[in-house]
N, C-alpha and C positions, 0 to 999 in steps of 0.2 A: 433462570429469569425469563429467557425467551425459549418457549417450547413450541412455537408455531411451526407446522409442517406444511411445506408447499406441495400440493398434490400433483401439479403438472408444470414443472419448471421448463420443460422442453417447449410447451405451448407458448409461454411468454417469450422465449428466445425466438421462436418462429415468428411471432408478431413483430418483433423488433427488426428482423431481417428484411421485412417489407419496407421499412422506413430508413434504415441506416446502412452505411457501408461497412461498419465494423461493430460487432457485438462481442464484448469481452465478458467471459465467465471468470470471476476472480479466483485465482489459485488453480485454474484448470487450463485456460487457453482462450483464444479469440477466433470467432468466425469472421472471415474477410470476404467481401463480395466484389465482383468486377462485372461490368455490363458487356454482354456479347451481342453484337448486332444480328439482324435476321440472317438466316443461313439457308442455302439451297444445296442439297446433296444430289449430285448428278446421277449416282448409281441407283438410288432408290426413287429419284424424281420427287423428293420430299421437300416441302417448304416449312421452315421452323421459325417462329416469331422471336424477337429479341428477348433475352432473359438475363438473369443474374447468375454468374458462376460463383459457387461457394467453395471456399477453401478454409483450412484450419491451421492456425499457428500456435503451437503449444508453448512458445516462449513469451507471448503477450499475456501476462497474468495479472497485471496491476488493476485494481478496482477503479474504474472510471465513474462509477455511480449510476451508469445508464440502466443496467439490469436491476439493480437493487431499488432504484426509484420507481421503475415500472412495476415491479412486484409489490412494493409498498402501496402504490396508488390503487392497483387492481384488487389487492387482498385487504385493503383498508387497515393496514398495520403501520407501525413506525418504521423509519428507515433502518434503525439498529436491529429491529426484529427481522427485517428482510435480509440483512447481511448475514446474521447468524443462521437463518433458515437456509440460505443459499450455501453456506459453508457446510452444513449438515448434509445437504443433498449431494454436494460434490464429493464428500467423504464416501457416500454410498456408491457413487459412480466409480471412484478409484478402486474400491474393494471389488466391485463387480468386474472391472477391467482386468485387475490382477488375477482374479480367480478363474474367469472364463475366457480371458484374452479377447473379449468382444463386448462392445457396448453400442446399443442402437438408439438413436433419437428419431422418433416418428416424424416423417415428412422432411427431415433434414439430412441425415446420413448415418454412417456406421463407423465406429472406431475399432481398430484392431492393434494389437501389439506385435511388432515384428520380432525377429530373432534377437535383436539388440535391445528389446524392451522399449522401443520408441513407438510413439503413437502414430498410426497411419489412418488418415481419414478418407472415406469414400462417400461422396455426396450422392443423395438420391435425386433422380431426375423427374419425379412425378409432379413436383410443385415448382412453379415459376415465381420467384420472389420479386420480379420486376413489376411494380404496381401499374406502370403505363401499358403493360401487355396483358392486363387482366381480361379474361374472356377469350383471348386468342389461343387457338389450338394448332397442333401440327396438321399439315395437309399433305397427303400423298396423292399426287395427280396421276391419273392413268396415262400411260404412254400412248402416243398417237401412232397408229399403224398405217403406213402408206402402201397401198396396193399398186403394183406395176401391171399395167394393162398390156398384154402381149398383142402384137399385130398378127393376127392369125391369117389374114388374107393377103399378105405381102406377095406370096408366090402364086396367087390366083392368075389364071390366064385371062387375056383380054376378052376372049369370046365367052367366058363364063360370067362376065359382069352384066347385070341386067340394067338397062337404061330406061328411065322413066321419062316419057314425053308428055308434058302438060297440055291440056286442051286450051288452045289460044282464046276461044270464045269465052270460056268460063273465067279465065284470068282477067280479060278486059272488063267483063261485067262486074266482077268483084271489086276491081280498082275504081270503077266508076261510082259505085255506091259508097265505097269507103271515102272517096274524095268529097262527096256530097255531105256525108256525116261530119267530116273534119271541118269543112267550111261552116256548117250550121253551128257546131259547137263553138268555133272561134268567134263567129259573129255575136252569138248570144252572150258569150263570155265578155267580149269587149263592151257591149251595151250595158250589161249588168255592172261591170266595173265602173263605167262612166257615171251611171246613176248613183252608185255608192259614194264615189268621190264627191259628186255635187252635194249629196246629203251631208257628208262630213264637213265640207267647207261651209255650208249654210249654218249648221249647228255650232260650229266653231266661232263664226262671226257673231252669232247671237250671244254666246257666252262671253266673248271678249267685250262686247258692247255693254253688257250688264255689269261686268267687273269694273270697267272704266267708270261707269256711273257711281258705283259704290265707293270707289277710291276718291273721286272728286267730292262726293258728299262728306266723306270722312275728313278730307283735308280742309274743307270749308268750316266744319264744325270744331276742328281741333284748335287749341290755343298753345302757343309756344312760349308764353311768359311764365317763368318759374320763379315765384317769389321767395321761396325758401329751399334753395338747392340742397341736396343731401351731401354730406362730406364724402370725399373720395375714399374708395376702399381698395386696399392692396390685397390682391389674391396671391396666395402661395400655392405653387404646384408641387405636389408630393413627388419626390423622386421615385423612379422605378426600383422595386425591391430586387436587389441582386445579391443573394446570399451565398453564391458559389464562387469561390476565389481560387485561381490557379497560382500557386506559390512558386516563385523563382528561387527564393532562398531567404534565410534570416541571418543577419550579420551582427556581430558584436560591436563593430565600429560604425557609427552613423555615416561617416564619410564614404565607407565602402558601399553601404546601402544606397547612398545618393548617386554614386558612380554607376551602379548597376541599373538604377531607376532611369537615369538619363540615357544610358546605352539602349535600354529596351524601347524607350520612346523614339530614339533615332531609327530603330529598326521597324517602327510602325505599330508597335503594341500600344494598347491603352493602359500603360503601366500605372501602378499606384503604390503608395507607401502607407503602411499601417503604423499606428502608435506602438511603442516598444511593448513587448509581451511581458509576462510575469518573470521570465528569465533574463530580462534586460536586452533582448535581441530585437533588431529592427527588421521586420519582414518587408519584402518587396514582392509585388504581384505582377503577373503578366496581364491580368485583367479580371473583371468580375462579370458574372453572367446570371440571368434570371432563372434558368433551368439547369438541372443536373445533366440532362442529355447534351445540351450545348456545351457545357463545361467539359464533359467527358470527351466530346469530339475534338475540341480545341486542344485539350491536354494531350490527346493521342498524337496530334500533329506536332505539337511542341516537343514531345518526347522523341519523335522520330528525327526532327530536323534541328532542334535547338538545345534541349536540356532533358536527358533521359531521367533525371531525378525530380522533375516537376510533379507536384501533387496538388490535390484539391482540398481546400479548407472550407468547411461548411459552417456558415455563421448561424448560431442558434438564437432564436427570438423568444 
């Protein structure tokens, strides 16, 4: 019934890696990403921009619909056709991996089978999937060479040193003319500055006088009697979009979620509670943030000092 063949499934996976932290390939595994901050390598004197580190987990195989929906939208086919086509493509990958012990995804990485027939993934470094680092490249700065100037004449004898005696008359004549030039420039500068300040003050007074006349005329002509006042209007301010949530945990009992929520507030976190999820659990958040970068930074601090199991929940719109 579904005979559609996806010509380049790796390309669609690559597109999703720019936008999501996890891209699952149903029945095969999942690509996971983690943001690495900018790096400086002292040995090579190289500067490297922030990037996404890509890893692969062969145990995450359940279809979350992300890849199939993306394929269906781009290929203009139904979701069911996309699922079947992905399954056919994955079957080809598994056959190639079993026969050649190697499978390569362009711009993503390479798969190999080890001696125990487990999949080992090696990511390629040519592509940076962190969208905020688009256009940034590696920079190798040349090292700065400092030359040491040797004092070659430290052992010179006193009689070998040539002394220069200046002509006193030439020195006095030079300083006399230099002093006259400095005084002339100073005087002309002061006079010019004074004339400029007087001109600015005069122009400012004229402008202020004209503005006051216009204001007085406007006040005299205006009327302040409003016969039919408009009804009051209530303005609603849209809350800032904060789709990135750091999750402290999800609890089966609401009273436990409430205890954790109060404890986090006492510690200074802007804690929140979410409505029960589809599994009946009560999630508790450390806080919500407008950007992924800020959420990643706060999550890293929390994992080091508070809760190593904290993770980021991205709200979809």
